[in-house]
C-alpha positions in Angstrom: 22.4 49.4 39.1 23.0 46.5 41.4 22.4 47.3 45.1 22.9 43.8 46.5 23.5 40.3 45.4 23.1 36.8 46.9 21.2 36.5 50.2 21.6 40.0 51.5 18.4 41.5 50.5 18.3 45.2 50.2 16.6 46.8 53.1 13.7 48.8 51.9 11.2 51.2 53.3 7.8 51.8 51.6 6.1 55.2 51.9 2.2 55.2 51.9 -0.6 57.5 52.5 -3.7 55.4 52.0 -4.9 51.7 51.6 -1.5 50.2 51.1 -2.6 47.7 48.3 0.9 48.2 46.6 2.5 47.8 50.0 0.8 44.5 50.4 1.9 43.3 47.1 5.5 44.5 47.6 5.6 42.7 51.1 4.4 39.4 49.3 7.0 39.9 46.6 9.9 40.6 49.2 9.2 37.3 50.7 9.8 35.3 47.6 13.2 33.9 46.9 13.6 35.9 43.6 13.0 39.3 45.4 16.2 41.5 46.0 14.5 43.6 48.6 13.2 43.0 52.1 10.7 45.4 53.5 11.9 46.7 56.9 10.0 50.0 57.4 6.7 51.5 56.6 6.5 55.3 56.6 3.1 57.2 56.3 2.1 60.8 56.4 -1.5 59.7 57.6 -1.9 58.0 60.9 -5.3 56.7 59.7 -3.8 55.1 56.5 -5.2 51.6 56.2 -1.9 50.5 54.8 -0.4 50.7 58.4 -2.3 47.6 59.2 -0.1 45.6 56.8 2.9 46.8 58.9 1.2 45.4 61.9 0.2 42.1 60.3 3.7 41.4 58.9 5.4 42.8 61.9 7.3 45.5 60.0 8.4 48.7 61.9 6.2 51.6 61.1 6.3 55.3 61.8 4.0 58.3 60.9 5.2 61.7 60.2 2.7 64.6 59.8 5.0 66.6 57.3 3.6 69.6 58.7 7.0 71.0 59.0 8.6 69.2 56.1 12.2 70.1 56.9 11.9 68.8 60.5 10.0 65.7 59.4 12.6 64.9 56.6 15.5 65.5 59.1 13.8 62.8 61.6 12.9 60.6 58.7 16.6 60.6 57.2 17.9 59.7 60.8 15.4 56.8 61.3 16.2 55.3 57.7 19.9 55.6 58.5 19.6 54.0 61.8 17.6 51.1 60.3 20.1 50.7 57.4 17.5 51.5 54.8 19.1 51.6 51.4 16.1 51.8 49.1 12.8 53.6 49.2 9.6 52.6 47.4 6.8 55.1 47.1 3.4 53.6 46.9 0.5 56.1 46.9 2.5 58.6 49.0 0.9 61.9 48.9 3.6 64.1 49.8 6.4 65.6 47.6 10.0 64.9 48.9 12.5 67.7 49.0 15.5 67.8 46.6 17.7 67.5 49.7 16.1 64.3 50.8 16.0 62.9 47.2 19.7 63.6 46.9 20.4 61.4 50.0 19.0 58.4 48.2 19.8 59.4 44.7 18.9 56.6 42.3 17.3 54.6 45.1 13.9 55.9 45.3 11.2 54.4 43.0 7.6 55.6 42.5 4.6 54.1 40.8 2.2 56.4 39.1 -1.2 55.5 37.6 -0.7 56.9 34.1 1.6 56.4 31.1 4.2 59.0 32.1 5.1 61.7 30.9 1.4 62.0 30.4 -1.0 62.9 33.3 1.6 63.7 36.1 0.1 64.7 39.4 -3.3 64.0 40.8 -6.8 63.1 39.5 -5.1 61.0 36.8 -8.1 58.8 35.7 -10.5 61.5 35.6 -8.2 63.5 33.3 -7.5 60.6 31.1 -11.4 59.9 30.6 -12.1 63.6 30.0 -9.5 63.6 27.2 -11.2 60.5 25.8 -7.9 58.5 25.8 -8.0 55.0 24.3 -5.3 53.8 26.7 -3.9 54.5 30.1 -1.8 52.5 32.4 0.8 52.7 35.1 4.5 53.7 35.3 7.4 52.8 37.8 10.0 55.5 37.7 12.9 56.8 39.5 12.2 59.8 41.7 13.9 63.1 40.9 13.3 66.6 42.2 10.5 67.2 39.6 7.1 65.7 40.0 6.6 62.4 38.3 9.6 63.2 35.9 12.3 60.6 36.7 13.5 58.1 34.3 10.9 55.5 33.5 11.8 51.9 34.6 8.7 50.1 33.3 5.2 50.8 32.1 2.1 48.7 31.4 -0.6 49.8 29.1 -4.3 49.3 29.9 -7.0 49.6 27.3 -10.0 51.9 28.2 -13.4 50.4 27.6 -16.5 52.2 26.3 -18.3 52.6 29.5 -15.1 53.0 31.7 -15.6 55.2 34.8 -13.0 56.6 37.0 -13.5 53.9 39.6 -13.4 51.1 37.1 -10.3 52.5 35.4 -8.6 53.1 38.8 -9.3 49.3 39.8 -8.1 48.0 36.3 -4.9 50.0 36.6 -4.3 49.2 40.3 -4.4 45.4 39.5 -1.6 46.0 36.9 0.4 48.2 39.4 0.7 45.1 41.7 2.4 43.2 39.0 4.4 46.0 37.6 6.1 47.2 40.7 7.8 43.9 41.5 8.9 43.4 37.8 10.4 47.0 37.9 12.4 46.2 41.0 13.8 43.1 39.3 14.7 45.2 36.4 16.5 47.8 38.7 18.6 45.1 40.2 19.3 43.5 36.7 17.6 40.3 37.6 
């Protein structure tokens, strides 16, 4: 799938709910000459999301939607994305599930990063579940978003070895460091670069 070539970077929105560390790494990546995307909008469902500060620092437009009324929020959101010529969406720790209708409008153009080796451990509390099951490995996955939770086609995965005294926090930290490297690589792969 090639969305853009040459100097016209694909205008991208990043959806966040929390600290925005993946947003920060995507912004840095977007500013490199090899990046096929530019980050033009940050969307959050949480007005207190620390990640919104990166939008401010890098002078990227941002908007918060409560998603209390999902249908209304999504209609407004689609209109904003259209107005800003957004052609791709990267979910980065976004804690809301988008509707089938929304996903259809951006079919094949919404990516997500998930902190497990999908199809294992979809959903929440991933690291705790991995440790409780005494897995030897975990990792992260970048995948296309479809209407089923964490079930879209896998683009790239990175395996992480679980050490003997691993805690939820230490595993989360280890995997997050890999997420920051994996997301840009997956985007390059999507663009066949």
